[in-house]
N, C-alpha and C positions, 0 to 999 in steps of 0.2 A: 500492499501500503503504500512504502515511503518514493514511490519511484509516480503511481497516482498522483500526489499531491503534490509531486514537485513537477507535476505536467501540469496540473491548471496552472499554480502558481504560474509559471509559463505562458503560459495561454493569458491567463488573467495580467499577465506586463503586456505580453506582445499587443492587446485591445487597448491598453491604456494607451500604450505610443500609437494606435493608431486613432488614436480620436484624437486626442494632442493635436497632434499632426493638422488633421482635419482644422481646427481652430476655431478660440471663442470656447470654452470647454473651460468651467466652474470643479473647489472641490464638489462642488454640493452635488453635478453634474454627471461631476464620473462614478460620482457614490450612485445615483439614482443610475444614473445608464448597462453600472454592470454587478448590478443590485450586491453592493459593499459597501459598508461604513466607510463615516471621513475621513475616523482616526485607519479609514485600513487604504485610504487613497497619501492619503501621506503617507505612509510606509513602501505606501509602494514606486510610489515616487522618490521617495530617497534609495527605493534597489536602483531604479533607472540611471539618478544618479549618479549613483556609489559605479553603476557596471559603465558615465564614461560618455553619458550622455548630457547638456544639457539646456536644460525645461528651467524658465524663468514664468515668473505671471508678471504681470502686467494690468497697474489699475485704470480699467477704462468705468465707461459714466453707472454700473449694471455692477463693479467689484471691481473682485482681482479673478481676471479669466493666462488661464497659459494657451 
C-alpha cells in the first residue's frame, strides 16, 4: 500500500501543477478542485517548491492567486 499512497500523492502534485499553470488559482480554489484541505494545499506547494519549482503568489483585487 505504500506504493499506492506515493502514487496518489504524485498524482495530486501533478494535478495541482496543471491547475497552477492554468493561472488564477487561489489556495481555496485549489483545495476545492482537488478535494483536499487548504493545509494540504500548502504542504503540496511546499513539496513542489522543494523540487525546484518557482511558485509565487500574486496579489490581485480578488485576493492572492498563484
